[in-house]
C-alpha positions in Angstrom: -72.8 -3.2 -105.5 -71.2 -6.5 -104.5 -67.8 -4.7 -104.3 -69.2 -2.1 -101.9 -70.5 -4.9 -99.6 -67.1 -6.6 -99.7 -65.3 -3.4 -98.8 -67.7 -2.7 -95.9 -67.2 -6.3 -94.6 -63.5 -6.0 -94.9 -63.4 -2.6 -93.2 -65.7 -3.9 -90.4 -63.5 -6.9 -89.7 -60.3 -4.8 -89.8 -61.8 -2.2 -87.5 -63.0 -4.9 -85.1 -59.6 -6.6 -85.0 -57.9 -3.2 -84.5 -60.2 -2.2 -81.6 -60.2 -5.6 -80.0 -56.4 -5.9 -80.3 -56.1 -2.5 -78.6 -58.4 -3.4 -75.7 -56.6 -6.7 -75.2 -53.3 -4.9 -75.3 -54.5 -2.5 -72.7 -55.6 -5.4 -70.4 -52.3 -7.1 -71.0 -50.2 -4.0 -70.2 -52.3 -3.3 -67.1 -52.0 -7.0 -66.0 -55.6 -7.0 -64.9 -56.4 -10.7 -65.1 -53.2 -11.9 -63.4 -53.4 -9.2 -60.8 -57.0 -10.1 -60.1 -56.1 -13.8 -59.8 -53.2 -12.8 -57.4 -55.4 -10.7 -55.2 -58.1 -13.3 -54.9 -55.6 -16.2 -54.6 -57.4 -18.1 -57.4 -54.6 -18.8 -60.0 -56.2 -22.1 -60.8 -59.4 -20.3 -62.0 -57.8 -17.7 -64.2 -59.4 -19.3 -67.3 -62.8 -18.2 -65.8 -61.7 -14.6 -65.6 -60.5 -14.7 -69.2 -63.7 -16.4 -70.4 -65.8 -13.8 -68.6 -64.0 -10.9 -70.2 -64.3 -12.4 -73.7 -67.9 -13.5 -73.4 -68.9 -10.1 -71.8 -67.2 -8.3 -74.7 -68.9 -10.5 -77.3 -72.3 -10.2 -75.7 -72.0 -6.5 -75.2 -70.9 -6.1 -78.9 -73.8 -8.2 -80.2 -76.4 -6.5 -78.0 -75.1 -3.0 -79.1 -74.7 -3.9 -82.7 -78.2 -5.3 -83.2 -79.8 -3.0 -80.6 -81.1 -5.9 -78.6 -82.8 -5.1 -75.3 -83.7 -7.3 -72.4 -86.3 -6.7 -69.7 -85.4 -8.7 -66.7 -86.8 -6.5 -63.9 -85.4 -4.0 -61.5 -82.9 -6.4 -59.8 -81.2 -7.2 -63.1 -80.3 -3.5 -63.5 -78.9 -3.5 -60.0 -76.8 -6.6 -60.7 -75.5 -5.3 -64.1 -74.7 -1.9 -62.5 -72.8 -3.6 -59.7 -70.8 -5.7 -62.1 -70.0 -2.7 -64.2 -68.9 -0.8 -61.1 -66.6 -3.7 -60.2 -65.1 -3.7 -63.6 -64.6 0.1 -63.7 -63.1 -0.1 -60.2 -60.6 -2.8 -61.3 -59.7 -0.8 -64.4 -59.2 2.3 -62.3 -57.0 0.5 -59.8 -54.9 -0.9 -62.6 -54.5 2.6 -64.2 -53.4 4.0 -60.9 -50.5 1.5 -60.8 -49.6 2.6 -64.4 -49.7 6.3 -63.3 -46.4 5.6 -61.5 -44.8 6.0 -64.9 -45.6 9.7 -65.0 -43.1 10.8 -62.3 -40.3 8.7 -64.0 -41.2 10.2 -67.4 -41.2 13.7 -65.9 -37.8 13.1 -64.3 -36.3 11.8 -67.6 -37.7 14.7 -69.6 -36.6 17.2 -66.9 -40.2 18.3 -66.4 -40.4 17.7 -62.6 -41.5 21.3 -62.0 -44.4 20.8 -64.5 -45.7 17.5 -63.2 -48.6 19.0 -61.3 -49.6 21.0 -64.4 -49.3 17.9 -66.6 -51.6 15.9 -64.2 -54.1 18.8 -64.0 -54.2 19.1 -67.8 -54.9 15.4 -68.1 -57.7 15.6 -65.5 -59.2 18.7 -67.0 -59.2 17.2 -70.4 -60.9 14.1 -69.2 -63.5 16.0 -67.3 -64.1 18.4 -70.3 -64.4 15.5 -72.7 -66.8 13.7 -70.5 -69.0 16.7 -70.0 -69.0 17.4 -73.7 -70.0 13.8 -74.4 -72.8 13.8 -71.7 -74.3 17.2 -72.5 -73.6 18.1 -76.1 -72.7 15.0 -78.2 -75.5 12.7 -76.9 -78.3 15.2 -77.5 
């Protein structure tokens, strides 16, 4: 019994480190925090951006893991939605800068004529996956 608990704890910690490392690697590759500091001309406050991302991730994980709920009124939903929209917008902007890699990759692999098809396949896969998640998996 104790061995089972130890294995679960070890796997949970290992999985958390793997997922957290992947998310941090994504943010580092996309240069989200330095780019945000550059755009807002606030290099001296970059530690606030980093702290906000870490504390938001930690609080989100804790609330999701223990299924905590907060009832703060209608305006809190608006504020949280606005902040989530800002974050998704920043992530999307960072990803569009990374998409410049696709034409270079297509040129090196001699797939220039298939670039449109490759992009359409990526978009179609993302849309199909999202629709499956919203309408089938969540029910």
